[in-house]
C-alpha positions in Angstrom: 156.9 100.3 71.9 156.1 100.5 75.6 152.8 99.4 77.0 152.4 102.2 79.5 148.9 103.5 80.3 147.6 106.6 82.0 144.2 106.3 83.7 142.1 109.4 84.1 139.0 109.5 86.4 140.2 106.1 87.4 137.9 105.6 90.4 139.1 102.5 92.2 140.8 101.0 89.1 138.2 98.5 87.9 138.6 99.4 84.2 142.3 99.2 84.5 142.0 95.4 85.2 141.3 95.0 81.5 144.5 96.8 80.6 146.6 94.8 83.0 145.2 91.5 81.7 146.9 92.4 78.4 150.3 93.4 79.8 149.4 97.2 79.6 150.8 98.8 82.8 149.0 101.7 84.4 151.9 104.0 85.4 149.8 107.1 86.3 146.3 107.3 87.7 144.2 110.4 88.5 141.1 110.4 90.7 139.3 113.2 92.6 138.0 111.2 95.6 140.5 109.9 98.2 138.6 106.8 99.1 138.7 105.6 95.5 142.3 106.6 95.1 143.2 104.7 98.3 141.6 101.5 96.9 143.3 102.0 93.5 146.7 102.4 95.3 146.1 99.4 97.4 145.7 97.2 94.3 148.3 99.1 92.2 151.2 100.0 94.6 153.6 100.8 91.8 151.3 103.3 90.1 151.9 107.0 90.6 148.6 108.2 91.9 147.4 111.8 91.6 144.5 112.5 93.9 142.7 115.8 93.3 141.1 118.1 90.7 142.4 117.2 87.2 142.2 120.8 86.2 144.9 121.6 88.8 146.9 118.4 88.1 147.1 118.2 84.3 150.4 120.0 84.0 151.9 117.9 86.9 150.7 114.7 85.2 152.3 115.6 81.9 155.5 116.7 83.6 155.8 113.5 85.7 155.2 111.2 82.7 157.8 113.0 80.5 160.4 113.0 83.2 160.0 109.3 84.0 159.0 107.7 80.7 160.0 110.0 77.9 158.2 108.5 74.9 154.5 108.6 74.4 152.2 106.3 76.4 150.6 103.4 74.6 147.1 104.3 75.8 145.2 106.8 77.8 142.0 105.5 79.4 139.5 108.2 80.4 136.2 107.6 82.1 134.9 111.1 83.1 131.9 111.4 85.5 128.6 110.7 83.8 126.1 112.2 86.3 125.7 115.4 84.3 125.2 113.7 81.0 121.5 113.8 80.3 119.5 112.5 77.3 117.1 115.3 77.7 117.4 119.0 77.1 120.2 119.1 74.4 117.9 120.7 71.8 116.5 123.3 74.2 120.0 124.0 75.4 121.2 124.7 71.9 118.1 126.7 71.1 118.6 128.9 74.2 122.2 129.4 73.3 121.4 130.5 69.7 118.8 133.0 71.2 121.6 134.6 73.2 120.5 133.0 76.4 123.0 131.2 78.5 121.6 127.8 79.4 122.4 125.9 82.5 124.8 123.0 82.3 126.7 120.6 84.5 130.3 121.7 85.1 131.4 118.1 85.4 130.8 117.6 81.7 133.7 120.0 81.0 136.1 117.6 82.6 136.8 116.2 79.2 138.8 119.4 78.5 141.8 118.8 80.8 141.8 115.2 79.7 142.1 116.4 76.1 144.9 118.7 77.1 146.9 115.8 78.5 146.2 113.7 75.4 147.4 116.5 73.1 150.6 117.0 75.1 151.5 113.3 75.5 150.2 112.0 72.2 149.4 108.4 73.2 149.1 105.8 70.4 145.6 104.9 71.6 142.8 106.8 73.4 139.8 105.1 75.1 136.9 107.2 76.4 134.2 105.2 78.2 130.9 106.7 79.5 127.2 106.5 79.3 125.5 106.4 75.9 124.2 110.0 76.6 127.8 111.3 76.3 127.2 111.5 72.6 124.3 113.9 73.1 126.1 116.2 75.6 127.0 119.8 75.0 129.8 121.7 76.8 131.3 125.1 76.8 134.8 124.9 75.4 137.8 127.0 76.4 136.5 129.9 74.3 133.1 129.7 76.0 131.5 128.4 72.8 128.9 125.6 73.0 129.9 122.4 71.2 128.9 118.7 71.2 131.4 116.8 73.4 132.3 114.3 70.6 132.7 117.1 68.1 135.0 118.8 70.6 137.2 115.6 70.9 137.5 115.3 67.1 138.2 119.1 66.7 140.9 119.2 69.3 142.7 116.0 68.4 142.4 116.7 64.7 143.0 114.3 61.8 146.0 112.8 63.5 143.6 110.5 65.4 140.9 108.4 63.8 138.0 106.6 65.4 134.3 107.1 66.3 132.0 106.5 69.3 130.0 103.4 69.4 127.2 102.4 71.8 127.4 98.8 73.1 125.5 96.6 75.5 128.1 94.9 77.7 126.0 91.7 77.7 127.1 91.3 74.1 130.7 90.9 75.4 130.2 88.1 77.9 129.1 90.3 80.9 126.1 88.9 82.7 124.6 92.4 82.9 122.8 94.7 80.5 125.0 97.8 80.7 124.7 100.2 77.7 127.8 102.3 77.4 129.5 104.6 74.8 133.0 103.6 73.8 135.1 106.1 71.9 138.3 104.6 70.7 140.9 106.6 68.8 144.3 105.9 67.4 147.1 107.7 65.6 148.7 104.4 64.4 149.2 104.2 60.6 148.0 100.7 60.5 145.1 101.4 62.8 144.0 104.2 60.5 143.9 101.7 57.6 142.1 99.2 59.8 139.5 101.8 60.7 139.0 102.7 57.1 138.0 99.1 56.4 136.1 98.2 59.5 134.8 101.6 60.7 135.4 100.6 64.3 138.2 99.5 66.7 135.8 97.4 68.8 136.0 93.7 68.6 133.1 91.6 67.3 130.5 90.8 70.0 131.0 87.4 71.6 127.4 87.0 72.8 123.9 87.7 71.7 120.3 87.2 72.9 119.9 83.6 71.6 123.4 82.9 70.2 124.2 82.0 66.6 127.0 80.7 64.5 129.3 83.5 65.7 128.2 84.2 69.2 127.2 82.4 72.4 123.9 83.3 74.2 124.0 86.0 76.8 125.2 84.9 80.2 122.3 84.7 82.5 121.9 85.4 86.2 121.3 81.7 86.7 124.6 80.8 85.1 126.5 83.6 86.9 125.2 83.5 90.5 122.7 80.6 90.6 125.0 78.3 92.6 125.7 80.8 95.4 124.4 80.0 98.9 120.9 81.3 99.6 120.4 84.4 101.7 117.4 86.1 103.2 117.3 89.8 104.3 116.8 89.0 108.0 119.3 88.9 110.8 121.3 85.7 110.9 120.5 84.8 107.3 121.8 87.7 105.4 125.5 86.8 105.4 127.4 83.8 104.0 129.8 82.7 106.8 132.3 81.5 104.2 132.2 84.7 102.1 132.0 88.0 104.0 131.1 89.9 100.7 128.1 87.6 100.0 125.9 89.7 102.3 122.7 91.8 101.9 121.1 94.6 103.9 118.2 93.7 106.2 114.6 94.5 105.3 111.8 95.4 107.6 108.7 93.2 108.0 106.7 95.1 105.6 109.2 94.8 102.8 109.7 91.1 103.5 106.0 90.6 103.2 105.8 92.5 99.9 108.8 90.6 98.4 107.8 87.2 99.7 104.7 87.6 97.6 106.4 88.9 94.4 106.8 86.5 91.6 110.0 86.3 89.5 110.2 89.1 86.9 107.3 91.1 88.5 107.0 94.1 90.8 105.5 94.1 94.3 103.2 96.9 93.0 101.3 94.2 91.1 100.9 91.7 93.9 97.5 90.2 94.3 95.3 89.3 97.3 96.8 86.8 99.8 93.7 86.7 102.1 93.1 82.9 102.2 89.3 83.4 102.1 89.6 85.5 98.9 92.8 85.2 96.8 91.4 87.4 94.1 93.9 87.7 91.3 92.2 90.4 89.3 93.2 93.6 91.2 94.3 96.4 88.9 98.0 96.4 88.4 100.4 99.4 88.5 101.7 101.2 85.5 102.7 104.6 84.1 101.5 106.8 81.3 102.8 110.0 79.6 100.8 113.1 80.5 99.9 116.0 78.2 103.4 117.4 78.6 105.0 114.1 77.7 106.3 113.4 81.2 106.1 109.8 82.2 104.1 109.5 85.5 103.2 106.4 87.5 99.5 105.7 88.1 98.0 107.4 91.1 94.9 105.1 91.3 96.7 101.7 91.9 94.6 99.9 94.6 96.3 99.1 97.9 93.3 97.0 99.2 91.7 94.1 97.4 88.9 95.2 95.2 86.9 92.2 96.1 87.4 91.6 99.8 89.0 94.8 101.0 92.1 93.1 102.5 95.4 94.9 102.5 97.5 93.8 99.4 101.2 93.1 99.8 102.1 96.2 97.8 104.5 98.9 98.7 102.7 101.5 100.9 103.4 104.3 103.4 101.5 104.9 106.6 100.5 108.3 108.1 102.2 108.6 111.4 99.3 110.4 113.0 96.3 108.7 111.6 97.7 105.3 110.6 96.1 105.6 107.2 97.9 103.6 104.5 98.3 104.6 100.9 100.2 103.2 97.9 103.8 104.2 97.7 104.8 106.5 94.9 107.0 104.7 92.4 107.4 103.1 89.0 106.9 99.4 88.2 110.6 98.9 88.1 110.8 99.4 91.9 110.6 96.4 94.2 110.9 94.3 91.1 112.5 90.8 90.9 114.9 90.1 88.1 114.6 87.1 85.8 116.8 84.1 86.2 117.3 83.4 82.6 118.4 86.9 81.5 121.4 89.0 82.3 121.0 91.4 85.2 119.8 94.9 84.6 122.4 97.7 84.9 124.1 97.8 88.3 124.0 101.3 89.7 125.4 102.7 93.0 121.9 101.9 94.4 121.8 98.3 93.5 121.4 97.2 97.2 118.2 99.1 97.6 115.0 97.1 97.0 113.3 100.2 95.6 116.1 100.6 93.0 115.2 99.7 89.4 114.8 95.9 89.0 117.3 94.8 91.6 115.5 92.2 93.7 116.9 88.7 93.6 114.9 86.5 91.1 113.7 84.0 93.8 115.1 84.9 97.3 113.7 87.7 99.4 116.6 90.2 99.2 118.5 92.4 96.9 121.8 91.4 95.2 124.7 90.8 97.5 128.0 92.7 97.2 129.7 89.5 95.9 127.0 88.8 93.3 127.5 92.3 92.0 131.3 91.8 91.9 130.6 88.6 89.8 128.1 90.3 87.5 130.5 93.2 86.8 133.2 90.6 86.0 135.5 92.0 88.7 135.7 88.5 90.2 137.5 87.3 87.1 140.5 89.5 87.8 142.9 90.0 90.7 141.3 92.7 92.9 140.9 93.2 96.7 138.4 95.5 98.4 140.7 96.3 101.2 143.1 99.1 102.2 146.1 98.4 104.5 144.7 95.0 105.1 141.3 96.3 106.3 138.1 95.7 104.3 136.6 98.9 102.9 133.1 100.1 103.7 130.2 98.5 101.8 129.2 102.0 100.4 132.6 102.3 98.7 132.2 98.8 97.1 128.7 99.8 95.8 130.0 103.1 94.4 133.0 101.4 92.8 130.8 98.8 91.1 128.1 101.3 90.0 130.6 103.8 88.4 132.9 101.3 86.8 133.2 99.7 83.3 133.2 95.9 83.4 136.8 95.0 83.0 136.0 92.2 80.6 134.9 94.8 78.0 138.2 96.7 78.3 140.0 93.3 78.2 138.4 92.3 74.9 139.0 95.8 73.5 142.7 95.7 74.4 143.0 92.3 72.9 141.7 93.7 69.6 143.9 96.8 69.8 147.0 94.6 70.4 146.1 92.4 67.4 146.1 95.5 65.3 149.4 96.6 66.7 150.9 93.2 66.0 149.8 93.4 62.4 151.4 96.8 62.1 
């Protein structure tokens, strides 16, 4: 059997690196955004790339594959956009629907439909859906304008010919130095795979890592292990770029933010910083926090002090200043903002905003800066595979690199999954 793959919602092709590491060749890719598609094409010049709306391209994708490859692909990898998949509101949405009300929904969630159309027509041996864990709680309107859970829709459309179930994983359990909780839905129509699934109830490999390690797993890979030996940087001009690695660079920070973060301990947030007045140094100022109001909404404290409660000096806490009066007040934000990570734990989830100090838990454990682009590439395990962030020999913009990392699946996860899939195939 061939080892051809089709990659849908491929972005820049990071997940495909796990396929290629196992000799699975991406022969077709489909992506809406041209900048992602250009970067994919730059790293995969032999792949037929379809750039545009998958609703409009699904028939052309099917036709091209049939004309050029004939038999069914080995795997279709689909990572539809996740921005519309919310953990909240599913119950209310279903309730409104049953009352005859048409609830609001995100049209992007329905992109699973053309992906399923392609799968049904080409009948790949394996199907891999990767998305946020909230995908399992997402409702969509199907082709008949009926409301249905997205996982139930997949099973209904593909029928008993495909077996498999969704499973939530933390990528840190698979040797990725980052806590990244994702939903993997792996399906197969292979006869042996069906028997394998009947016994093991999943196609996912056993975790390779765990919090403390045991007889079967190694400990999680920490930030210290992954990036602890990289050259130091500081978010000021002249110190924010490694001259030997142009991707090991960080954005500049203004004097206020430098002051806040210089005084923030490892694992803590600048919102909890204490007095630095040498004549006081009071360490008992109230810290920041959040509570749920009477409606159940999580709201950050509005009474967190900005000035020392003993000497009145300005605390190195995030604040905003009125342009007219000069009055300072504590900045609105949760305790995860302006927060340093911990050296001896995996990183928190890398989003497209990981290079903003106000993003959740993204400040370097000990240096006054956020993560560099290169550190994020390492943490996402992209650095373990052949990939260049350039098009036509020119480096792409930093924003594209951030977006690519934030919306990708760590290739190590797909690599280990494909290793397990191929072991099942070999047994068959």
